[in-house]
C-alpha positions as CSV (number, residue, x, y, z in Angstrom):
1,M,45.9,158.0,83.1
2,A,47.1,156.9,80.2
3,E,51.0,155.7,79.5
4,A,52.0,158.2,77.1
5,E,50.4,160.9,79.6
6,I,52.7,160.1,83.0
7,K,55.6,159.7,79.9
8,G,54.7,163.5,79.7
9,M,55.0,163.6,82.8
10,D,58.8,165.5,85.4
11,A,60.4,164.5,87.7
12,Q,57.7,166.8,90.7
13,Q,54.7,165.3,89.2
14,L,55.3,161.4,88.9
15,Q,56.2,162.4,92.0
16,T,53.1,164.5,93.1
17,G,51.2,161.5,91.0
18,I,52.2,159.0,93.3
19,A,51.8,160.4,96.8
20,D,48.0,161.6,95.2
21,A,47.4,157.7,94.0
22,R,48.9,156.1,97.3
23,E,46.3,158.4,99.1
24,E,43.8,157.2,97.5
25,L,44.5,153.4,97.9
26,F,44.5,154.5,101.6
27,K,41.4,155.9,101.3
28,L,40.0,152.7,99.4
29,R,41.2,150.3,101.5
30,F,38.9,152.7,104.3
31,Q,35.7,152.1,102.1
32,L,36.5,148.6,101.7
33,R,36.4,147.9,105.1
34,F,33.8,149.8,105.8
35,G,31.6,148.6,102.7
36,Q,31.3,151.8,100.6
37,L,33.3,150.7,98.4
38,T,31.1,148.9,94.9
39,D,34.2,148.8,92.4
40,V,37.1,146.9,93.9
41,S,39.4,146.4,91.0
42,R,40.0,149.8,91.8
43,F,42.5,148.7,93.7
44,R,44.2,146.7,90.7
45,K,44.1,149.6,88.5
46,T,45.6,151.8,91.4
47,R,48.3,149.3,92.0
48,R,49.2,149.4,88.6
49,K,48.9,153.8,88.0
50,V,51.5,154.1,90.8
51,A,53.2,150.9,89.3
52,R,54.1,152.5,85.8
53,M,54.9,156.5,87.7
54,L,57.8,155.1,90.2
55,T,58.3,152.9,87.0
56,E,58.6,156.3,84.1
57,L,60.2,158.3,87.7
58,R,62.9,155.6,87.7
59,D,63.9,155.5,83.6
60,Q,63.9,159.6,84.0
61,Q,66.5,159.1,87.0
62,R,69.0,156.6,84.6
63,K,68.7,158.8,82.3
64,S,69.3,162.0,84.2
65,G,72.4,159.6,85.8
66,G,71.1,160.1,88.8
67,G,70.6,156.0,89.2
68,T,72.1,154.3,92.2
69,D,73.2,151.3,89.7
């Protein structure tokens, strides 16, 4: 997912994307344990995708005044 796509998402889409990516990480862990995972770089890519979405969600919350700072 490109950074421009993430920036174009609203808060609900970001939360859904974060949940989906975390579920993907969960599945990747199982695949690794059972020896089915061939591309271990997907862990890093998925973790970074979650981080990007969380960062954008936090930025949106701060801009709308909903932050806890």
